N, C-alpha and C positions, 0 to 999 in steps of 0.2 A: 313639357317642363323638365328638362334633363336634370336640373338641380334637385327637383323633388324626387324623381325616380332614383337618381344616383345616391342621394343621402338616405332615403328610406330603405334602400337595399342594404346599406351599411348596417342600419338598425336590424333589419330582418336577419342578416347573417350573424349578428351578435346577440340576438334576443335570448333572454333568460326566462321571460314570463309569458310570452305570446308566440304561438307557432302556427305556421300555415300547413294545412293538411292537403296534400295534392290530390289524394283520392276523393276528398270532399268536393274539390273543384271539378274533378272529372265527372262525378255524379251530377252536380248541378248543371254542367254544360250538356250532358246527355239528356237531362230532364228538359232543359230549354229546347233542345233540338227535337225531342220527341213530342212535347206538348205544344210547342210554338209559343210565341210571345209577341206582344206589340209594344213598341216604344211609347212611353207616356208622352202625351202632347201637353203644350202649355195650357194651363188651367185659367181661362179668362174669367171664370166666375169670381175669383177672389183677388185678381190682379187688375190694376188700373190699365185701361185701354184708351189710348189717345194718339196724337201724331207722334212720330218717332222721337223727336227731341224731348217731348214731355214724358214719354215712357222711359227714356234714359235717366232723366232726373229722378223719377219714381224708383227705378230699379237701383240706382246708386244709393239712395236713402234706405231702401229696403235692405240691401246687402250690407250696408254700414251697420245696421241694427240687428242683423240676423244672427244672433248668438244667445246661448244660455237661457233656455226657457224653463229650467228647473224651478220648481216652487221652493221658496224659502221655508225652512223648517218652522212649523207652526202656522204657516199661512196657506191659504187656498191658492191653487194654480191660477195664473192669469188667464182669463178667457174673455172673448168678446162675442157678442151676438151679431150676426150678419145675415140679413135676409131670412130671419127667423131660425137660423142655424147657429148653435153654440160652437165656437172654434177656439182652439188652443194652439200654442206653439207657433210654428212658422206661418200657418194659414191665418191665424189670428192677427199676426203682424201684417201680413200682406193685405188682408181685408181692412184692417184699421187704417193703414196708410192709403189704401184705395179710397176709402170714405173721405179721408182728409184732403187728398188731392182733388177729388170731385167736388168737395164743398168749398174749394178755393183757398184752403190754408196754404200759404206761400212756401211750402217746403222745397220748391224749385228755386227759390231765391237765395243766393249765397249769403247775402247780408242777414237774412232772416235766420239761416242756419247758424251763422257765426254768433248770433246773440241769443240763441235758444237756450232756455233754462230747463233743468230737470222737471220742475213743476209744470212748465208749459208742455213739455213732451208727454208727461203723464196725462195731462188733460186732452192732448191731441189723440193719444192712443186709446184712452178710455178703458172700458171693460171693467171686469170684476176680478178680485184677487190681487196678488202681488207679483209684479214683474221685476226681476232682479236687475241690478246694475243701472238704474235709471240715471244717476249722475254720470256714470261712465258712457252711457249711450248718448246723452246730451253732449258730453265733451267730444265724442267721436264725430258728431254732426257739426259741432263748432269747428273742429279741425278741418272737416270737409269743406265747410263754408269758406274758411280762410284760404285754403289751397285753391279752391275754384276762383275766388276773387283775385288772388295774387298772380296766378299762372294761366288761367283759362277764361278770362273775361267774365267770370261768374257763371259760366255755362257748363253743365255736365257733359254735353255732347262734344264740346271742344276738348275736354279731357280724353274722351274716347277717340276723337280725331287724331290726337297726338300719338296714338299707338299705330297709326298707319294701316289699320285694317288687319292687324295681327293679334290673335287671341293671346299667345304667350307674352307678346310685348305689352299688351294691356294689363295682364296680370303683374308683370314686373313693374310697370309704371305705378300701379296702385300701391304695391308694396313699398316702392321707393318714396312716394310722395306722402303716404298716409300711414302713420304708425299703427293705427287700428287694423290695418290689413297686413301688417308685417308679421306673419304667422310663422315663427321660427322657434326652435328649441335647441338645447345643448344635450347631447347624449354621449356619455363616455368621452367627453372632451371634443366631440365633433358637432359642428353646427348642422342642424337638420331643418329642411325647408318643407312646409306644407302648403301655405298660401291658400287655405281652404276657401275663405270668402272672396278673395280676389279672383280665384278660378271660377267660383260660382257666378260672379258678376259677368264674366265673359260668356259663360254658358247660358245664363239667363238672357243676356242681350241677344245672343244668337237665336235662342228659342222663341223669345217673346216677339221678335221682329221677323221670325221665320226665315232667317238667313238673308233678309233683304235690308236695303238702306244701311244704317249704322250697324246692323246686326250681321252684315256680310263679312264675317271674320275668317281669315285664313288660319291654317294650322290648328284647327280645333282638335285634331287627332294627337297633338302634342300635350294636351292637358291630361291631368291625372284624375283619379277619384278624389272626391272631396271628403277628407278625413274628419268625420264628425262622431256622433254617438250612436246614430241609428244604423249605419252600415255595419259596424262591428257586431251589433246585436243580431242582425240578419245573418251575417257570415258565421257567427257562432252557432246559430240555430241550424244552419246548413252544414255544420261540422267542417267548415273550411278554416275557421279560426279555432284554435284550442288554447285555453288558458291554463297556466300553472295553477296548482290546486289552491294555494293561498290567495292568489289573485282572483280566481273564480269565486272563492268564498266571500271576498270583499265585495265583488260586484253583486253577487246574489243577495248580500245583506245590505246593499245600497250604501256602502261606506264610501265617502268621498275620496277620490284620487286627486292628489295635488297636481295642478297643471305643470307640465315640464318634468314630472317625476318619471323615472325609467319605465314604470308600468304603463303610464298614460302615453308616453312617447311610443312605446312598443305597440300598443293597441292601434294607434293612428298610423304608424309606419307600416305595420303588417296589413292594415286595411288597404292602403294604397297598393302594396305589393300583391295582395290577394286579387284585387280587381285586375291588375296587370296580368296575372296568371290566367284568370278567366278570359281576358281579352285575347291572349295568345292562343289558348285552347280553342276558342271559337274561330279564330283566324285559321287554325290548322284544319278546321272543318269547313272552310270556305265561307264563313260568316264574319264579315268585317264590321266591327263596331268599335267606336272609340271609347275611352274610359268614362267620360261623362255620360254616355248613353247606357253603359252597364251600371254605372252609379245610379242613374234614374230608375232602372229596372229594380235594383236592389232596394232603393229607398222606398219605392211604392209598394214593394212586397212588405216592407216593414210597417206599413200602415194597417196591415191585416193582423187581427188578434192572434192568429196562429204563430206569428213570428215574435210575439211578446211574452212567450211563456217564461222566459228568463229576462231579467231587467237589463237595460243598457248600463254602461259604466257612467258614473256620475263625477263630473269635474266642473267646477265653477271657473269659467274662463271667458275672455272676451273674443276668442277666436272661432268658437263653434257652439 
């Protein structure tokens, strides 16, 4: 995604609040080379498994809703129980939707998505606690339903087919057709592209279908890291990202950063650029990985308590 790499580089070069520390990237790469690592595989425990066309419908709904799991102030974090295991965040969403698809809730039906209300979505997802942005989530699914009905015969896999087997083309198609995937910002007068959830959909499709059938996507190596809140937390722990003192204090005190603010844009842009730096350093050592693979390694590290000693930045946004 040249537009993501080019514009996040502009932010990196002009950053006032967030900085990439190359020595930290060197240390991390050497640790990976010394200790070894295994790329995370698709977790079928919490994801719906079916024939490819049904899995595409599931993944598109999942990635349309995959944003902002922060608890509302004064409310408990949203959680679901699945297979006697309490889940929160992304895995709670994945499991809740898996249960819905398996029980026959017609989330694959474009007409059903178009008419879905926030109250119905709340009932479908279930769980305890408060999930933010339920009206906006329902509206995103409404938009998805309308676009699928109008342009793709109501079928999610025909939207995928329209990308012609190209991961970058699929990302751009989603961003063009669906406003909820149009993840852009303005920084010092320059439009910056991230396309976090659109890129994740391409990667999820490739991983879930193991590169086969509709998941056989070309140019996966052109995708970038998925700029969210977990990766910068991990990169900060690894001393690859460094925050200006006032910004570090805000994050450590869990003060909300406004979406599209210079601080928030710099965190996301430098996350993309830091992963690109890691990718280049691994390639120099003869280890060729694409950015989504490095993203997956970092994201799974972030599930360990050792990488949560300092909080992640908090932003209420529809994009991650």
